[in-house]
Residue frames as qw, qx, qy, qz and C-alpha x, y, z in Angstrom:
[[0.000, 0.886, 0.463, 0.000, 0.00, 0.00, 0.00],
 [0.309, -0.795, 0.103, 0.512, 2.81, 2.43, 0.93],
 [0.385, -0.195, 0.596, 0.677, 4.71, 1.72, -2.30],
 [0.247, 0.609, 0.682, 0.320, 1.51, 2.18, -4.27],
 [0.083, -0.946, -0.250, 0.191, 1.00, 5.65, -2.78],
 [0.382, -0.606, 0.349, 0.603, 4.64, 6.54, -3.46],
 [0.391, 0.149, 0.703, 0.576, 4.24, 5.45, -7.09],
 [0.117, 0.789, 0.571, 0.197, 1.19, 7.70, -7.34],
 [0.286, 0.589, -0.028, 0.755, 3.29, 10.70, -6.24],
 [0.544, -0.802, -0.170, -0.176, 2.28, 11.07, -2.59],
 [0.158, 0.667, -0.563, 0.461, 5.00, 12.35, -0.23],
 [0.464, -0.052, -0.821, 0.330, 6.06, 10.34, 2.81],
 [0.095, 0.057, 0.482, -0.869, 4.42, 12.89, 5.11],
 [0.584, 0.039, -0.180, -0.790, 1.15, 12.72, 3.17],
 [0.672, -0.014, -0.724, -0.153, 1.17, 8.91, 3.29],
 [0.261, -0.025, -0.757, 0.598, 1.87, 8.98, 7.05],
 [0.327, 0.072, 0.285, -0.898, -1.14, 11.28, 7.61],
 [0.651, 0.070, -0.422, -0.626, -3.35, 9.23, 5.30],
 [0.714, -0.038, -0.699, -0.020, -2.55, 5.89, 7.00],
 [0.604, -0.733, 0.040, -0.310, -2.21, 7.21, 10.54],
 [0.910, -0.184, -0.060, 0.367, 1.37, 6.02, 10.97],
 [0.348, -0.782, 0.182, 0.485, 4.71, 7.73, 11.56],
 [0.483, 0.805, -0.284, -0.194, 6.84, 9.12, 8.76],
 [0.180, -0.567, 0.803, 0.022, 9.67, 6.84, 9.94],
 [0.659, 0.118, 0.730, -0.138, 7.45, 3.78, 9.39],
 [0.658, 0.718, 0.119, -0.194, 6.68, 4.98, 5.86],
 [0.190, 0.805, -0.550, -0.113, 10.39, 5.48, 5.18],
 [0.418, -0.351, 0.837, -0.046, 11.27, 2.01, 6.50],
 [0.707, 0.335, 0.613, -0.112, 8.67, 0.23, 4.34],
 [0.514, 0.825, -0.079, -0.221, 9.58, 2.32, 1.30],
 [0.064, 0.728, -0.676, -0.090, 13.17, 1.06, 1.51],
 [0.710, -0.120, 0.685, -0.106, 12.23, -2.63, 1.69],
 [0.063, -0.198, 0.800, 0.563, 12.96, -4.79, -1.41],
 [0.563, 0.070, -0.293, -0.769, 10.10, -5.46, -3.81],
 [0.684, -0.046, -0.703, -0.189, 9.98, -9.18, -2.98],
 [0.019, -0.204, 0.720, -0.664, 9.87, -8.64, 0.81],
 [0.586, -0.402, -0.593, -0.379, 7.14, -10.70, 2.50],
 [0.294, -0.501, 0.488, -0.652, 6.31, -9.77, 6.10],
 [0.627, -0.112, -0.770, -0.030, 6.08, -12.87, 8.30],
 [0.492, -0.556, 0.261, -0.617, 4.24, -12.97, 11.60],
 [0.319, 0.155, -0.911, 0.211, 5.43, -15.66, 13.99],
 [0.689, -0.341, 0.063, -0.637, 2.49, -17.30, 15.67],
 [0.297, -0.281, 0.890, -0.202, 2.74, -20.27, 18.00],
 [0.341, -0.058, -0.829, -0.440, 1.18, -23.37, 16.40],
 [0.636, -0.205, 0.211, -0.713, -2.38, -24.05, 17.56],
 [0.175, 0.113, -0.978, 0.016, -2.60, -27.58, 18.92],
 [0.673, -0.297, -0.312, -0.601, -6.07, -29.09, 19.08],
 [0.400, -0.442, 0.664, -0.451, -6.54, -30.59, 22.54],
 [0.917, 0.084, 0.245, -0.304, -8.19, -33.67, 20.99],
 [0.568, 0.650, -0.487, -0.136, -5.31, -34.40, 18.59],
 [0.007, -0.476, 0.862, -0.171, -3.20, -36.66, 20.85],
 [0.510, 0.020, 0.760, -0.402, -6.22, -38.89, 21.49],
 [0.648, 0.408, -0.225, -0.602, -7.42, -39.37, 17.90],
 [0.414, 0.273, -0.859, -0.128, -5.70, -42.78, 17.42],
 [0.087, 0.052, 0.882, -0.461, -7.29, -44.04, 20.67],
 [0.529, 0.346, 0.272, -0.725, -10.72, -42.75, 19.60],
 [0.568, 0.390, -0.541, -0.482, -10.32, -44.46, 16.20],
 [0.232, 0.140, -0.957, 0.100, -9.55, -47.79, 17.89],
 [0.290, 0.194, 0.693, -0.630, -12.60, -47.45, 20.14],
 [0.596, 0.414, -0.006, -0.688, -14.89, -46.77, 17.17],
 [0.502, 0.350, -0.734, -0.296, -13.45, -49.65, 15.13],
 [0.047, 0.046, -0.950, 0.307, -13.82, -52.05, 18.04],
 [0.442, 0.294, 0.485, -0.695, -17.42, -50.97, 18.54],
 [0.613, 0.426, -0.314, -0.587, -18.10, -51.53, 14.82],
 [0.327, 0.256, -0.907, -0.066, -16.55, -55.02, 14.96],
 [0.048, 0.153, 0.885, -0.438, -18.88, -55.85, 17.84],
 [0.127, -0.483, -0.661, -0.560, -21.85, -54.37, 15.94],
 [0.327, -0.715, -0.529, 0.321, -22.55, -51.91, 18.73],
 [0.145, 0.840, 0.075, 0.518, -22.82, -48.14, 19.01],
 [0.565, -0.269, -0.392, 0.675, -20.56, -46.26, 21.39],
 [0.045, -0.943, -0.328, -0.026, -21.98, -42.97, 22.73],
 [0.347, 0.723, -0.182, 0.569, -19.94, -39.79, 22.53],
 [0.482, -0.765, 0.224, -0.364, -20.13, -39.45, 26.32],
 [0.950, -0.243, 0.136, 0.139, -18.35, -42.81, 26.74],
 [0.706, 0.440, -0.030, 0.554, -15.53, -41.68, 24.44],
 [0.044, -0.830, 0.127, -0.542, -15.38, -38.40, 26.33],
 [0.712, -0.644, 0.212, -0.181, -15.04, -40.08, 29.73],
 [0.953, 0.009, 0.082, 0.291, -12.44, -42.52, 28.38],
 [0.579, 0.507, -0.071, 0.635, -10.08, -39.88, 26.98],
 [0.299, -0.847, 0.130, -0.420, -10.56, -37.69, 30.06],
 [0.878, -0.447, 0.145, 0.089, -8.88, -40.52, 31.99],
 [0.815, 0.203, 0.120, 0.530, -5.97, -40.23, 29.54],
 [0.396, -0.338, -0.053, 0.852, -5.60, -36.50, 30.15],
 [0.108, 0.509, 0.492, 0.698, -8.02, -34.76, 27.76],
 [0.136, -0.428, -0.482, 0.752, -9.14, -31.45, 29.28],
 [0.130, -0.055, -0.374, -0.917, -11.32, -30.09, 26.47],
 [0.543, 0.117, 0.333, -0.762, -15.09, -29.91, 26.23],
 [0.557, 0.247, 0.792, -0.041, -17.57, -32.53, 25.06],
 [0.497, 0.795, 0.194, -0.288, -18.78, -30.15, 22.34],
 [0.128, 0.776, -0.540, -0.300, -15.26, -29.71, 20.95],
 [0.384, -0.192, 0.898, 0.093, -14.75, -33.48, 20.93],
 [0.586, 0.518, 0.599, -0.172, -17.98, -33.87, 18.95],
 [0.383, 0.860, -0.111, -0.317, -16.85, -31.27, 16.39],
 [0.058, -0.624, 0.741, 0.243, -13.48, -32.97, 15.87],
 [0.487, 0.064, 0.871, 0.007, -14.99, -36.45, 15.45],
 [0.550, 0.702, 0.396, -0.218, -17.37, -34.95, 12.89],
 [0.185, 0.847, -0.353, -0.353, -14.58, -33.10, 11.08],
 [0.051, -0.456, 0.863, 0.212, -12.58, -36.28, 10.52],
 [0.785, 0.085, -0.290, -0.541, -15.75, -38.34, 9.83],
 [0.057, -0.383, 0.900, -0.202, -14.49, -40.99, 12.23],
 [0.629, 0.115, 0.632, -0.439, -17.86, -42.73, 12.73],
 [0.762, 0.549, -0.044, -0.339, -18.45, -43.04, 8.97],
 [0.375, 0.627, -0.682, -0.022, -14.90, -44.26, 8.40],
 [0.356, -0.278, 0.835, -0.313, -15.28, -46.89, 11.12],
 [0.762, 0.286, 0.442, -0.377, -18.13, -48.42, 9.08],
 [0.595, 0.652, -0.381, -0.276, -16.03, -48.74, 5.90],
 [0.985, 0.065, -0.129, 0.095, -14.00, -51.80, 4.89],
 [0.568, 0.463, -0.352, 0.582, -10.69, -50.00, 5.38],
 [0.540, -0.483, -0.452, 0.520, -9.25, -49.22, 8.82],
 [0.036, -0.984, -0.163, 0.064, -9.51, -45.60, 9.97],
 [0.210, -0.831, 0.458, 0.237, -5.75, -45.34, 10.43],
 [0.931, 0.343, 0.095, 0.088, -3.81, -46.76, 7.49],
 [0.223, -0.740, 0.548, 0.319, -0.09, -47.29, 7.00],
 [0.884, 0.442, -0.024, -0.148, 0.41, -48.76, 3.52],
 [0.662, 0.519, -0.427, 0.332, 4.20, -48.73, 3.81],
 [0.767, -0.427, -0.302, 0.372, 6.60, -49.57, 6.62],
 [0.236, -0.934, 0.090, 0.252, 8.64, -46.84, 8.35],
 [0.217, -0.685, 0.532, 0.448, 11.60, -45.65, 6.23],
 [0.676, 0.186, 0.685, 0.196, 10.52, -47.88, 3.33],
 [0.429, 0.519, 0.539, 0.506, 9.43, -45.41, 0.67],
 [0.024, -0.562, -0.070, 0.824, 9.60, -41.79, -0.47],
 [0.488, 0.628, 0.575, 0.192, 7.32, -40.65, -3.31],
 [0.269, -0.414, 0.190, 0.848, 8.67, -37.95, -5.63],
 [0.392, 0.692, 0.567, 0.216, 7.01, -35.66, -8.15],
 [0.205, 0.013, 0.111, 0.972, 7.24, -32.31, -9.90],
 [0.136, 0.779, 0.570, -0.222, 4.47, -29.71, -9.56],
 [0.386, 0.218, 0.305, 0.843, 4.57, -27.09, -12.30],
 [0.012, 0.797, 0.379, -0.471, 3.52, -23.45, -11.94],
 [0.543, 0.381, 0.396, 0.634, 3.82, -22.06, -15.50],
 [0.012, -0.942, -0.239, -0.236, 2.42, -18.63, -14.58],
 [0.426, -0.873, 0.218, 0.092, 5.40, -18.13, -12.28],
 [0.610, 0.619, -0.489, 0.080, 7.99, -19.97, -14.45],
 [0.244, -0.509, 0.743, -0.360, 8.65, -22.25, -11.49],
 [0.771, -0.094, -0.604, -0.182, 8.43, -25.93, -10.64],
 [0.505, -0.594, 0.461, -0.424, 8.27, -27.47, -7.20],
 [0.474, 0.187, -0.856, 0.085, 10.11, -30.65, -6.27],
 [0.676, -0.406, 0.185, -0.586, 7.85, -32.54, -3.86],
 [0.448, 0.165, -0.868, 0.133, 8.90, -35.55, -1.78],
 [0.671, -0.416, 0.128, -0.600, 6.55, -37.30, 0.65],
 [0.028, -0.291, 0.932, -0.215, 7.52, -40.08, 3.04],
 [0.514, -0.170, -0.713, -0.446, 5.16, -43.05, 2.64],
 [0.464, -0.343, -0.764, 0.289, 4.80, -43.90, 6.33],
 [0.215, -0.432, -0.426, 0.766, 4.77, -40.56, 8.13],
 [0.276, 0.808, 0.465, 0.233, 3.42, -38.43, 5.24],
 [0.303, -0.742, 0.078, 0.593, 6.08, -35.86, 6.10],
 [0.630, 0.676, 0.283, 0.257, 6.78, -33.76, 3.00],
 [0.399, -0.494, 0.192, 0.749, 9.58, -31.62, 1.61],
 [0.484, 0.803, 0.337, 0.088, 9.13, -28.96, -1.08],
 [0.398, -0.473, 0.242, 0.747, 11.74, -27.00, -3.03],
 [0.495, 0.823, 0.176, -0.215, 11.00, -24.48, -5.77],
 [0.534, -0.253, 0.504, 0.629, 13.32, -24.52, -8.79],
 [0.381, 0.669, -0.094, -0.631, 13.45, -22.90, -12.22],
 [0.543, 0.405, -0.641, -0.361, 14.24, -26.09, -14.18],
 [0.912, -0.188, 0.245, -0.268, 13.76, -29.86, -13.95],
 [0.547, 0.588, -0.595, 0.028, 17.21, -30.92, -15.16],
 [0.876, -0.148, -0.447, 0.104, 18.83, -33.99, -13.66],
 [0.428, 0.194, -0.472, 0.746, 21.41, -32.02, -11.69],
 [0.353, -0.367, 0.137, -0.850, 18.55, -30.05, -10.14],
 [0.852, -0.251, -0.310, -0.338, 16.69, -33.27, -9.36],
 [0.752, 0.013, -0.517, 0.408, 19.77, -34.75, -7.67],
 [0.140, 0.287, -0.368, 0.873, 20.32, -31.59, -5.62],
 [0.580, -0.359, -0.030, -0.731, 16.69, -31.59, -4.49],
 [0.877, -0.175, -0.446, -0.039, 16.98, -35.22, -3.40],
 [0.547, 0.113, -0.510, 0.654, 20.03, -34.41, -1.29],
 [0.160, -0.305, 0.232, -0.910, 18.18, -31.51, 0.34],
 [0.761, -0.299, -0.240, -0.523, 15.14, -33.71, 0.98],
 [0.811, -0.085, -0.531, 0.233, 17.27, -36.40, 2.63],
 [0.284, 0.182, -0.444, 0.830, 18.86, -33.75, 4.84],
 [0.427, -0.326, 0.026, -0.843, 15.40, -32.39, 5.75],
 [0.863, -0.244, -0.289, -0.335, 14.03, -35.84, 6.63],
 [0.470, -0.667, 0.550, -0.180, 17.20, -36.86, 8.45],
 [0.503, -0.233, 0.821, 0.135, 18.05, -39.85, 6.27],
 [0.349, 0.287, -0.641, -0.621, 17.43, -41.90, 3.12],
 [0.828, 0.027, 0.321, -0.459, 14.52, -44.35, 2.59],
 [0.602, -0.110, 0.758, 0.223, 14.94, -47.82, 1.06],
 [0.405, 0.450, 0.673, 0.425, 12.89, -46.98, -2.06],
 [0.122, 0.445, 0.017, -0.887, 12.03, -43.84, -4.03],
 [0.444, 0.480, 0.755, 0.058, 8.92, -43.98, -6.24],
 [0.049, 0.394, -0.268, -0.878, 8.55, -42.04, -9.52],
 [0.713, 0.525, 0.347, -0.309, 6.16, -41.92, -12.46],
 [0.790, 0.445, 0.244, 0.344, 7.51, -41.38, -16.01],
 [0.173, -0.922, 0.175, 0.298, 10.08, -38.75, -15.04],
 [0.782, 0.598, -0.126, 0.122, 12.41, -38.63, -18.08],
 [0.088, 0.768, -0.559, 0.300, 15.42, -37.74, -15.94],
 [0.593, -0.363, 0.659, -0.288, 14.87, -41.02, -14.05],
 [0.704, 0.136, 0.697, 0.029, 13.55, -43.64, -16.51],
 [0.062, 0.414, -0.542, -0.729, 14.58, -43.72, -20.18],
 [0.619, 0.068, -0.540, -0.567, 12.43, -46.66, -21.31],
 [0.723, -0.256, 0.449, -0.458, 10.38, -49.43, -19.76],
 [0.922, 0.041, 0.370, -0.111, 10.96, -53.19, -19.93],
 [0.405, 0.758, -0.481, -0.172, 14.14, -52.85, -22.02],
 [0.128, 0.433, -0.885, 0.117, 15.74, -55.81, -20.28],
 [0.274, -0.243, -0.930, 0.015, 12.58, -57.84, -19.68],
 [0.375, -0.697, -0.449, -0.416, 9.24, -57.25, -17.99],
 [0.565, -0.812, -0.141, 0.025, 9.69, -54.91, -15.06],
 [0.695, -0.317, 0.149, 0.628, 13.39, -54.46, -15.82],
 [0.286, 0.939, 0.191, -0.017, 13.62, -50.85, -16.98],
 [0.638, 0.268, -0.018, 0.722, 16.42, -48.76, -18.46],
 [0.295, -0.880, -0.247, 0.279, 17.17, -45.91, -16.08],
 [0.256, 0.917, -0.213, 0.218, 19.15, -42.76, -16.68],
 [0.817, 0.072, -0.405, 0.404, 22.69, -43.99, -15.87],
 [0.151, 0.434, -0.359, 0.812, 23.58, -40.84, -13.93],
 [0.586, -0.439, 0.123, -0.670, 20.48, -41.07, -11.75],
 [0.946, -0.129, -0.291, -0.055, 20.95, -44.82, -11.29],
 [0.615, 0.235, -0.452, 0.602, 24.49, -44.15, -10.11],
 [0.173, -0.462, 0.272, -0.826, 23.21, -41.45, -7.74],
 [0.821, -0.345, -0.093, -0.445, 20.65, -43.90, -6.29],
 [0.886, 0.016, -0.385, 0.259, 23.41, -46.45, -5.76],
 [0.309, 0.401, -0.392, 0.768, 25.54, -43.79, -4.06],
 [0.408, -0.412, 0.226, -0.783, 22.69, -42.95, -1.66],
 [0.074, -0.085, 0.960, -0.256, 21.60, -46.57, -1.12],
 [0.570, 0.304, 0.442, -0.622, 17.98, -46.40, -2.33],
 [0.369, 0.195, 0.839, 0.348, 16.21, -48.47, -4.99],
 [0.257, 0.173, -0.239, -0.920, 14.38, -46.79, -7.87],
 [0.289, 0.389, 0.868, -0.108, 10.71, -47.78, -8.17],
 [0.155, 0.050, -0.345, -0.924, 8.36, -46.59, -10.91],
 [0.581, 0.260, 0.447, -0.628, 4.57, -46.48, -11.12],
 [0.464, 0.273, 0.798, 0.271, 2.83, -48.73, -13.60],
 [0.009, 0.101, 0.407, 0.908, 1.71, -46.87, -16.75],
 [0.413, -0.413, -0.388, -0.713, -1.65, -45.14, -16.29],
 [0.674, -0.503, -0.533, 0.096, -1.57, -46.04, -12.59],
 [0.159, 0.580, -0.267, 0.753, -0.65, -42.68, -11.06],
 [0.667, -0.619, -0.042, -0.412, -2.66, -43.64, -7.96],
 [0.870, -0.072, -0.330, 0.360, 0.29, -45.84, -7.00],
 [0.402, 0.142, -0.238, 0.873, 1.92, -42.52, -6.12],
 [0.246, -0.746, -0.530, -0.320, -1.20, -41.30, -4.33],
 [0.514, -0.648, -0.307, 0.472, 0.42, -39.87, -1.20],
 [0.326, -0.272, 0.165, 0.890, 2.53, -37.31, -3.03],
 [0.019, 0.418, 0.599, 0.682, -0.27, -36.63, -5.55],
 [0.333, -0.783, -0.524, -0.036, -2.65, -35.68, -2.73],
 [0.454, -0.598, -0.101, 0.652, 0.02, -33.48, -1.18],
 [0.301, 0.120, 0.407, 0.854, 0.57, -31.79, -4.56],
 [0.155, -0.684, -0.546, -0.458, -3.06, -30.64, -4.51],
 [0.506, -0.753, -0.319, 0.274, -2.64, -29.47, -0.92],
 [0.493, -0.288, 0.127, 0.811, 0.51, -27.54, -1.85],
 [0.169, 0.341, 0.477, 0.792, -1.08, -25.84, -4.85],
 [0.268, -0.676, -0.463, -0.506, -4.33, -24.74, -3.21],
 [0.601, -0.737, -0.285, 0.120, -3.39, -24.37, 0.45],
 [0.552, -0.528, 0.094, 0.639, -0.01, -22.73, 0.00],
 [0.419, 0.052, 0.421, 0.803, 1.02, -21.58, -3.47],
 [0.022, 0.657, 0.521, 0.543, -2.19, -19.85, -4.55],
 [0.412, -0.848, -0.311, 0.121, -2.55, -18.21, -1.16],
 [0.548, -0.433, 0.125, 0.705, 1.03, -16.93, -1.27],
 [0.304, 0.305, 0.467, 0.773, 0.50, -15.44, -4.73],
 [0.170, -0.808, -0.463, -0.323, -2.59, -13.59, -3.50],
 [0.526, -0.758, -0.157, 0.354, -0.85, -12.27, -0.35],
 [0.511, -0.197, 0.269, 0.792, 2.08, -11.05, -2.42],
 [0.168, 0.500, 0.519, 0.673, -0.16, -9.42, -5.03],
 [0.292, -0.861, -0.412, -0.060, -2.11, -7.57, -2.33],
 [0.476, -0.747, 0.066, 0.459, 1.18, -6.04, -1.18],
 [0.479, 0.854, -0.156, -0.128, 2.30, -5.36, -4.77],
 [0.340, -0.572, 0.726, 0.171, 5.09, -7.93, -4.58],
 [0.721, 0.392, -0.462, -0.336, 6.04, -10.60, -7.09],
 [0.933, -0.250, 0.255, -0.037, 6.47, -14.31, -6.41],
 [0.336, 0.735, -0.588, -0.026, 10.14, -15.20, -6.88],
 [0.792, 0.102, -0.590, 0.122, 12.25, -18.31, -6.46],
 [0.273, 0.244, -0.618, 0.696, 13.80, -16.92, -3.27],
 [0.398, -0.194, 0.361, -0.821, 10.67, -15.78, -1.47],
 [0.844, -0.043, -0.319, -0.428, 8.77, -18.92, -2.53],
 [0.714, 0.094, -0.641, 0.263, 11.44, -21.17, -0.98],
 [0.057, 0.234, -0.551, 0.799, 11.69, -19.04, 2.16],
 [0.579, -0.146, 0.153, -0.787, 7.93, -19.14, 2.70],
 [0.844, 0.004, -0.444, -0.300, 7.42, -22.81, 1.81],
 [0.488, 0.148, -0.741, 0.438, 9.92, -23.92, 4.45],
 [0.219, -0.130, 0.477, -0.841, 8.00, -21.98, 7.10],
 [0.742, -0.012, -0.129, -0.658, 4.77, -23.52, 5.84],
 [0.745, 0.103, -0.659, -0.005, 6.23, -27.04, 5.95],
 [0.325, 0.133, -0.712, 0.608, 7.62, -26.59, 9.46],
 [0.181, 0.026, 0.472, -0.862, 4.63, -24.82, 10.99],
 [0.661, 0.188, 0.080, -0.722, 1.62, -26.06, 9.03],
 [0.750, 0.278, -0.482, -0.358, 1.92, -28.94, 6.56],
 [0.582, 0.164, -0.770, 0.205, 4.01, -31.27, 8.70],
 [0.022, -0.046, 0.688, -0.724, 2.29, -30.27, 11.93],
 [0.631, -0.061, -0.100, -0.767, -1.30, -30.77, 10.81],
 [0.615, -0.049, 0.748, -0.244, -3.25, -33.89, 11.75],
 [0.183, 0.217, -0.765, -0.579, -3.15, -36.08, 8.65],
 [0.734, 0.000, -0.026, -0.678, -6.54, -37.44, 7.63],
 [0.829, 0.147, -0.522, -0.140, -5.22, -40.98, 7.08],
 [0.554, 0.119, -0.683, 0.461, -2.87, -41.43, 10.03],
 [0.466, -0.807, -0.291, -0.216, -4.66, -39.09, 12.48],
 [0.668, -0.551, -0.013, 0.500, -1.21, -37.99, 13.64],
 [0.105, 0.923, -0.218, -0.299, 1.20, -35.18, 12.83],
 [0.835, 0.491, -0.196, 0.151, 3.67, -36.10, 10.06],
 [0.143, 0.724, -0.541, 0.403, 6.55, -34.74, 12.15],
 [0.654, -0.430, 0.505, -0.364, 5.64, -37.06, 15.05],
 [0.964, 0.147, 0.219, -0.039, 5.66, -40.13, 12.81],
 [0.580, 0.718, -0.316, 0.221, 8.80, -38.92, 11.02],
 [0.272, -0.700, 0.586, -0.304, 10.61, -39.09, 14.37],
 [0.855, -0.121, 0.488, -0.129, 9.83, -42.84, 14.36],
 [0.831, 0.550, 0.034, 0.077, 10.95, -43.20, 10.73],
 [0.183, 0.871, -0.428, 0.158, 14.26, -41.47, 11.37],
 [0.623, -0.497, 0.595, -0.105, 15.34, -44.36, 13.59],
 [0.806, 0.114, 0.569, 0.115, 15.31, -46.64, 10.53],
 [0.520, 0.848, -0.048, -0.090, 16.40, -44.33, 7.71],
 [0.829, 0.150, 0.010, 0.538, 19.75, -44.84, 6.01],
 [0.366, -0.625, -0.046, 0.688, 22.31, -42.12, 6.83],
 [0.387, 0.900, 0.026, -0.199, 22.49, -39.03, 4.63],
 [0.864, 0.150, 0.141, 0.460, 25.34, -39.69, 2.14],
 [0.346, -0.494, 0.178, 0.777, 28.28, -37.48, 1.34],
 [0.378, 0.675, -0.112, -0.623, 28.03, -35.13, -1.62],
 [0.858, 0.325, 0.391, 0.064, 27.56, -37.01, -4.90],
 [0.306, -0.573, 0.455, 0.609, 30.66, -36.85, -7.11],
 [0.646, 0.613, -0.063, -0.451, 29.09, -38.05, -10.38],
 [0.771, -0.026, 0.558, 0.306, 30.42, -40.25, -13.18],
 [0.454, 0.881, 0.015, -0.129, 32.16, -38.18, -15.86],
 [0.814, -0.182, 0.278, 0.476, 35.41, -39.56, -17.37],
 [0.442, 0.369, 0.285, 0.766, 35.69, -36.94, -20.14],
 [0.208, -0.639, -0.388, 0.631, 35.35, -33.25, -19.62],
 [0.169, 0.620, 0.220, 0.734, 34.03, -30.00, -20.87],
 [0.359, -0.391, -0.529, 0.661, 34.62, -27.79, -17.83],
 [0.027, -0.686, -0.329, -0.648, 32.17, -24.98, -17.44],
 [0.238, -0.150, -0.534, 0.797, 32.64, -22.54, -14.61],
 [0.099, 0.683, 0.581, -0.432, 29.93, -20.21, -13.38],
 [0.184, 0.819, 0.008, -0.544, 30.95, -17.41, -15.71],
 [0.290, 0.674, -0.550, -0.398, 33.33, -18.80, -18.39],
 [0.984, 0.131, 0.100, -0.062, 34.00, -21.92, -20.42],
 [0.146, -0.706, 0.667, 0.190, 37.45, -23.49, -20.61],
 [0.896, 0.144, 0.419, 0.005, 38.09, -26.14, -23.30],
 [0.438, -0.265, 0.562, 0.650, 40.73, -26.88, -25.95],
 [0.359, 0.463, -0.248, -0.772, 40.12, -25.32, -29.36],
 [0.611, 0.212, -0.573, -0.504, 37.86, -27.39, -31.67],
 [0.214, 0.061, -0.953, 0.206, 37.13, -29.88, -28.90],
 [0.453, -0.041, 0.316, -0.833, 33.49, -29.14, -28.16],
 [0.754, 0.068, -0.428, -0.494, 32.14, -32.26, -29.88],
 [0.840, -0.089, -0.534, -0.024, 31.36, -35.52, -28.12],
 [0.181, 0.328, -0.622, 0.688, 32.30, -34.22, -24.69],
 [0.512, -0.507, -0.693, -0.014, 30.63, -35.34, -21.48],
 [0.314, -0.837, -0.004, -0.449, 29.55, -33.32, -18.45],
 [0.550, 0.188, -0.608, 0.541, 31.94, -33.05, -15.54],
 [0.557, -0.773, -0.303, -0.021, 31.25, -32.82, -11.84],
 [0.331, 0.585, -0.353, 0.651, 33.47, -30.19, -10.18],
 [0.667, -0.518, -0.518, 0.135, 33.88, -31.09, -6.49],
 [0.532, -0.475, -0.193, 0.674, 36.27, -28.37, -5.32],
 [0.125, 0.948, 0.124, -0.264, 36.71, -24.62, -5.71],
 [0.093, -0.758, 0.528, 0.372, 40.36, -24.74, -6.83],
 [0.880, 0.286, 0.378, 0.019, 40.61, -26.58, -10.17],
 [0.138, -0.606, 0.557, 0.550, 43.62, -26.91, -12.48],
 [0.811, 0.499, 0.212, -0.220, 42.98, -27.68, -16.15],
 [0.401, -0.460, 0.652, 0.450, 45.53, -29.47, -18.40],
 [0.690, 0.577, -0.204, -0.387, 45.83, -29.78, -22.16],
 [0.988, 0.096, 0.040, 0.116, 47.44, -32.79, -23.84],
 [0.707, 0.390, -0.118, 0.578, 50.62, -30.82, -24.60],
 [0.019, 0.642, -0.232, 0.731, 50.55, -27.73, -22.35],
 [0.291, -0.027, -0.814, 0.503, 51.08, -28.45, -18.61],
 [0.013, 0.535, 0.667, -0.518, 48.31, -26.16, -17.38],
 [0.138, 0.535, 0.523, 0.650, 45.69, -24.40, -19.48],
 [0.266, -0.633, -0.060, -0.725, 43.84, -22.62, -16.69],
 [0.252, -0.126, -0.779, 0.560, 43.55, -22.41, -12.94],
 [0.328, -0.543, -0.430, -0.642, 39.89, -21.84, -12.07],
 [0.073, -0.093, -0.689, 0.715, 38.84, -20.42, -8.71],
 [0.204, -0.575, -0.699, -0.372, 35.08, -20.74, -8.34],
 [0.253, -0.644, 0.041, -0.721, 33.09, -18.14, -6.36],
 [0.071, -0.293, 0.756, -0.581, 33.19, -18.43, -2.58],
 [0.660, -0.010, 0.337, -0.671, 29.55, -19.49, -2.39],
 [0.844, 0.272, -0.349, -0.303, 30.10, -22.49, -4.66],
 [0.483, -0.523, 0.681, -0.170, 31.11, -25.64, -2.80],
 [0.138, -0.144, 0.950, 0.241, 30.93, -28.21, -5.52],
 [0.622, 0.412, 0.427, -0.512, 28.16, -29.44, -7.73],
 [0.602, 0.262, 0.659, 0.367, 27.34, -30.75, -11.17],
 [0.115, 0.623, -0.132, -0.763, 27.98, -28.14, -13.84],
 [0.582, 0.388, 0.684, 0.206, 26.19, -28.64, -17.12],
 [0.080, -0.171, 0.344, 0.920, 26.37, -26.72, -20.38]]
């Protein structure tokens, strides 16, 4: 609002009088960057019924097995013994919100864990073409804990980097990672027999380095990857669209930097702290159990590149007329010496201070 008035030609004093604030406040907001997003720290609101939802679900399922109804007052008295200090009315609202009675009558259990702890992570891209951004989304199969990272491309080096960041966020590596037809992962299906696919050799080597197995969904069976697909919808409509609106109202633009800064706050304070509809527990609470069985986070991936076209952040260094049939090179260190076949040293490259190694592609 302040920047809008400034753009319309109002002075700082006039804006201060118009909004009923000090001139110093106007000056401070006027000097903020265009992509600044104010963030208000609020303590997470914990529903007093939440810790008792698994116990309530078991009571309702047991009552259904015995073909008997269990009154709300009985549930209320039972969880009061366990420490619940909320009201009967609030308990009724929460049971209704999660449709626990209706779910108890279905064939499936109220609380479902389709995969074992630390067994599987489901991975997908969510594209936001209006913003020229994509979001890497990884969801743990057991806990439903999720990690999101906005990027401006879906190249394989970006995919590998996002995996490493996800493993660091979750505190370890699962046994399997599940994908659909991601071209940077699977090149063709059943090349070596039914179910024996041809994977991108670089990504297959990365998976071996980390210790996880690559799993792919069956064609036209995207529901196999249902956990991450449901989270994708949640991300788009409960976070991304809301962030775009909040930014637009303040005349800011959604950028890669502010999207990543805000999505981490959302993951830590909302998405992974909500009560999940399927598990009736917070993803972070179940992730703590998964972490005991996850594989350790590996060291930085060094890649497989025997030949080289070395590309630094700003310049390219390669022998004359040697640009054909060259492979990509992983540069692990900042101080790199380059040699030609006949000249002892062609170049000594010092990468920027902020660069600590990574896969550089042309």
